[in-house]
N, C-alpha and C positions, 0 to 999 in steps of 0.2 A: 323441146319435143321434135321428133322427126317430122320432116315436111309432109310425108304421106299421112302420118297420124294427125297432124294439124288440119290437113285438108279434109280427111275423113270425119274428124270431129266437127268441123264447121259445116260440112254437108249434112251430117246427122242432126245437128242442132237446128239448122235451117229447116229441115224436114219436120222436126218436132214443132217449131213455131208456126209452120204453115198448116198444120193439121187443125181443123176446126175443133175447138173444145178440148184440145189435148191438155192444156193447163187450166187450173182453176176448178177442177172437179175431183171427186174422190171415187169415181168409178174405176175399176181396174183397167189398166192399159196393157195391151199385149205387145211386148218388145221382142222382136225376132233377131237372132244372131246367126249368120251363116257360118259355114265351116270352110275347110281348105278346098281348093280347086273349084270354088263357086263364088257367087256374089249375092247381094241382096235380092236380085231378081229371081233367085231360086225359090223365094217365098211368094211369088206373084199369085199363084193359084190359091194359096192359103189366105193371103191378104184380101183378095176379092171376096172370098167367102166370109171371112170375119167381118169385113166392113158391111157386107150385105146384111149380116145378122146384127148390125148395130154396135159392133165393138170398135174401140179406138186402137189403132195399130201403128207401130213404128218399127221399121226395119233398119238395123244399124249396120254400117259399113265396117266390118271386122278387119283390122289391119293385118292380121295373120303373121305377126312378127314374134310373139312370145306370149305365154300364158299370163304371166304377171302384168306385162305392159298392156296387152290387149284387154285383160280384165279391168285394169285401172281405167282404160279408155272408155269401156262400156259403162263402168260405174259413174264416170263423169257425165255421160249422156243421161243416165238414169236420174241424176240430180236435177235435170231439167224437167222431169215428168212429175207432176203433182199427183198425189194419191197412190194407191197400191199398184204394183206392177206384177204381171205374170211374165216371167222371163223364159224364153224358149231358145234352145240352141240345137244346131245340127252338127253332127260329126265333131270335129275339133272345137266347134262352137260350144259344145257341152262343157269342155274344160274351162272355157272363157266365162260362161254364165255362172259356173260354180265359184270361180274366183271373184267375179264382179259382185255377186250377191252377198259374198262374205263381208263386204264393206258398204252395203247399201241397205238402208233401213226400210225401204218401201217395197222390197221384193217379198211377195207372199206365197208364191208357188214357182216351181221350176218344171219345165217340160223338156225332156231329152228326146230328140228326134234322130234316131240312128246315131246317137251321140255318146261321147265319152263322159263318164261321171267318175273322175279319178279320186282316189283317196289322197290325202296329203302325202307328197313324196312320190306319187306315181306319175308316169308320163304317158302320153298317147302311144308311144312306141312300146312301152311296157305292156299296156293293155291289149294292143293289137296282137302281140305274140303270146298272150296268156293261154289262148286256145287256138287250135289249128283252123285254117280257113281263109285267112287274108291272102289275097294275091296282088296286093297293091305294089309291093316292092318291084317285082318284075315288070309291072306296067308303067313304071316311071320313065320319063324321058331323061336324057343326060342332064345333070343339075347345072344351074346357072350360077357361076361363082360371083360372090358379092365382095365389095371392097374391104369389108371388115373381116373377111375370112370365112363367113358363113356361106350357105348355099340356098338358092331358091329351088323349090321342087315343083314340077309340073307332071301331069299324067300324059304319056305319049298320046297325041291326038288320035292316032289310028286305033289305039287300045281303049280309049276313053269310053266309048259307048258301052262296050261289054263290061268293062271294069266298074264304072261309076253309075251308069244309068241304063242297065240292060232292059228295064221294063218301060222305058221312055221311047216314044216314036223316034226312029233313027235320024230323021231330019233335025229334030229338036236336039237330040243328043250330040249330033255333030256340031251344031251351033254352040252348045255348051262347051264342047271340047276346045273350040277356037277361042272362046271368051273367058276360059277359066283363069282364075287368079292364083298365083303361086303362094305357097306357104314356105316359111323359112325352115330349114332342117332343124335348127335350134329349137323352134317352137314345138315341134313334135317330140323332141327329146327332153324338154324342160319339165322337171318335177312340179307337180301342182303345189302351190303354196297353201291352199285352203280347200276345204271340201264342204261347201254350203249345203249340199244335199243331206248332210247329217242332221241339220236343224230346220230345214225348210221343206215342206211337203213336196214330193216329186212324182211326176208321171213319166212313163216311157212308152215310146212307139218305135218300131223298127221293122225292116224287111227281112223275111225269113231266108232270102237269097242274097243278103248283103255280102259283097266281096271285098269291101274295104275293112270293115270291122266284123269279125266273126259273130254270127248270131248267138252263139253260145256265150260269148263275152258280153254281148248286149243284155242277154237275159240274166246273166250272173250279176252284172252291175245293177240292174233293176231290183233284183232280189236283195242285194246288199244294201241298197238305198231304201229298202222297205217301200217300194213304189206303191202309190195309192191305186194305180191301175196300170197294167202293162199290156200293150197291144202288139202282137206279132202278125204282120201282114203277109199272108201266103203269096209267094212269088215276088215279093217286094225287093227292090234293089236298095242301094245306099241312099237314093234320093226319093224316099217315099212321099215327101212333101210335094214333089212334082208329079209323081205317077199316081199317088193315092191321096190327093189333097183333102178329100172329104173325110176320110178316117182320121187324118192328122188334125184337121180343123175341129172335128168333134171332140177329140181328146183335149185339145187346148181349151175349148169352151167349157168342158167339164172342170178343168183346173181353174178357169176364171170364176165359174159359179161357186166353187169351194172357197175362193179367196175373197169373196165380197164381204 
């Protein structure tokens, strides 16, 4: 296993063991998976609300290396959680939760937050270009070459606030730009091996002004997945879990309630 993946897995399992009451119960646990150009702290506003409402929460460190490998990694984390799981993914994390849930028997609901829900064989790049509206390509910084021939992708720091987090206070968006985690180019181009949303009930929420994934694409994916409920947030950017945590939390809690 790659060193970064081993470290991320160890960190996530440590977090799981440290959460009071995470194991040994059959109440649904909310597991959050971040997407590209972000990290687990992007869920902070949602986590605080879920915990205040009495829910168990685990935010997984997504390696951002590839759909299959990242999905397998999240699935290994899920094996440490006893009882049912409501699995939530943001952006590229949607592809990952769909892959992870396909091999996990305890996932009872999926929540896609401005997230990809690919059909088997579809990639994030395929879906980004299905409808017009994404301006991510021109906002990317020069790629970082990797030893194996792949490339790591970042959003240009100067373009990050408007591209990724236009409805987030500028000071916070600038910090996010500096702390962003890269995704491998191969991960965005990798065809999805599975589509768990076909058999697991799903919910969708997204921003109506998303510049990474066209809102038309997000709505189309929700309809294709026969979403139990879809929320489009007026004026919302790609990071609605940060700018509109109340609405996102409410939808997650509805998914949890249905999964009990």
